[in-house]
C-alpha positions in Angstrom: -7.0 2.3 28.9 -6.5 0.8 25.5 -5.2 2.5 22.4 -7.5 3.8 19.9 -7.5 1.8 16.7 -7.7 4.7 14.5 -5.1 7.3 15.6 -5.1 10.7 14.4 -2.1 10.1 12.4 -3.7 7.0 10.6 -6.8 9.2 9.9 -4.6 12.2 8.5 -2.9 9.7 6.3 -6.0 8.1 5.0 -7.5 11.7 4.3 -4.1 12.5 2.4 -4.9 9.8 -0.4 -5.1 11.5 -3.7 -8.0 10.9 -5.9 -7.4 8.8 -9.1 -5.8 10.8 -11.9 -4.7 10.3 -15.5 -1.2 9.3 -16.1 0.8 10.3 -19.1 1.2 6.6 -20.2 -0.4 3.5 -18.5 2.1 0.7 -18.5 0.3 -1.6 -16.2 -2.9 -2.0 -14.4 -4.2 -4.2 -11.5 -7.4 -4.6 -9.4 -7.0 -6.5 -6.3 -9.5 -7.6 -3.5 -8.8 -8.8 0.0 -11.0 -11.7 0.6 -10.7 -11.2 4.4 -12.3 -7.7 4.5 -13.6 -6.9 1.1 -11.1 -4.1 0.3 -10.5 -3.2 -3.2 -7.6 -1.4 -5.0 -7.6 -0.5 -8.6 -3.9 0.8 -9.6 -2.3 1.9 -12.6 1.4 2.4 -12.8 3.5 4.3 -15.2 7.3 2.9 -15.3 10.4 4.7 -16.6 12.9 3.3 -18.8 14.6 1.3 -16.1 11.3 -0.3 -15.0 11.0 1.9 -11.9 7.9 3.5 -10.6 7.5 6.9 -12.3 3.9 7.6 -11.4 0.9 5.8 -9.9 -2.8 6.4 -9.8 -5.3 4.3 -7.5 -9.0 4.0 -6.8 -9.1 2.7 -3.0 -12.1 1.1 -1.4 -10.8 0.2 2.1 -11.0 1.1 5.7 -8.8 4.0 7.0 -6.0 1.4 7.3 -6.1 0.6 3.8 -6.5 4.0 2.8 -3.4 5.1 4.9 -1.6 2.3 3.6 -2.3 3.4 0.0 -1.4 7.1 0.8 2.2 5.9 2.2 2.6 3.7 -1.0 1.7 6.7 -3.0 4.0 9.0 -1.4 7.1 6.7 -1.6 6.7 4.3 -4.7 8.4 6.7 -7.0 11.8 5.4 -8.0 11.2 1.7 -6.6 11.8 -1.3 -8.6 9.6 -4.4 -8.5 12.0 -6.1 -5.9 11.9 -3.2 -3.6 8.1 -3.3 -3.4 8.2 -7.0 -3.0 10.5 -6.7 -0.1 8.5 -4.2 1.5 5.6 -6.4 1.0 7.3 -9.3 2.8 8.8 -7.4 5.7 5.2 -5.6 6.2 3.6 -8.9 6.5 6.0 -10.2 8.8 5.7 -7.2 11.0 1.9 -7.1 11.1 1.8 -10.8 12.0 4.5 -10.4 14.6 6.9 -12.6 13.2 9.4 -9.9 13.1 9.7 -6.8 15.0 11.5 -4.6 12.4 8.7 -3.0 10.2 11.2 -2.3 7.3 12.3 1.0 5.7 9.2 2.1 3.8 8.8 5.7 5.3 5.8 6.3 7.7 4.8 2.5 7.9 5.2 2.5 11.7 2.0 4.7 11.9 0.1 1.3 11.2 1.3 -0.4 14.3 -2.1 -0.3 16.0 -3.5 -2.7 13.3 -0.9 -5.3 14.3 -3.3 -6.6 17.0 -6.2 -6.7 14.5 -5.5 -9.4 12.0 -8.9 -8.5 10.1 -7.1 -5.0 9.2 -3.9 -6.8 7.6 -5.3 -7.6 4.5 -6.4 -3.9 3.6 -2.9 -2.6 4.8 -1.1 -5.1 2.3 -3.5 -4.6 -0.6 -1.9 -1.5 -2.3 1.6 -3.1 -2.2 -0.1 -6.3 -3.7 -1.8 -4.0 -6.3 1.5 -2.2 -7.3 3.3 -5.5 -7.8 0.5 -6.8 -10.0 0.6 -3.8 -12.0 4.3 -3.9 -12.4 4.1 -7.3 -13.4 1.3 -6.6 -16.1 3.6 -4.0 -17.5 6.3 -6.7 -18.3 
């Protein structure tokens, strides 16, 4: 029997994604879209004095994998620098593509393992990380 694509953990994560909310200060904003699946993320970021993520707010139009990835980003982005997010994106991309067996150290990301066999879902998973990087770059 094959593994289900959408596990209970993925659906739980997707459902845990917060609604967009107002930030005290919006330092950067990005809207990114995945050409492979049409998923879209609009993300606003507030940075601290050392250019680390202080708060984020997202509007996510994506499948459960994209929503789950966004929820993991949202839960664990605070305190991260641009390089931290960029490194996580590279490692996650390589792991999804089976180029690397280590999924990195982003908490909870292993829950997205069922998507590794479904290349069409990779764009949605990577999109929140791309959106955060773009928003951080827009803040510079």
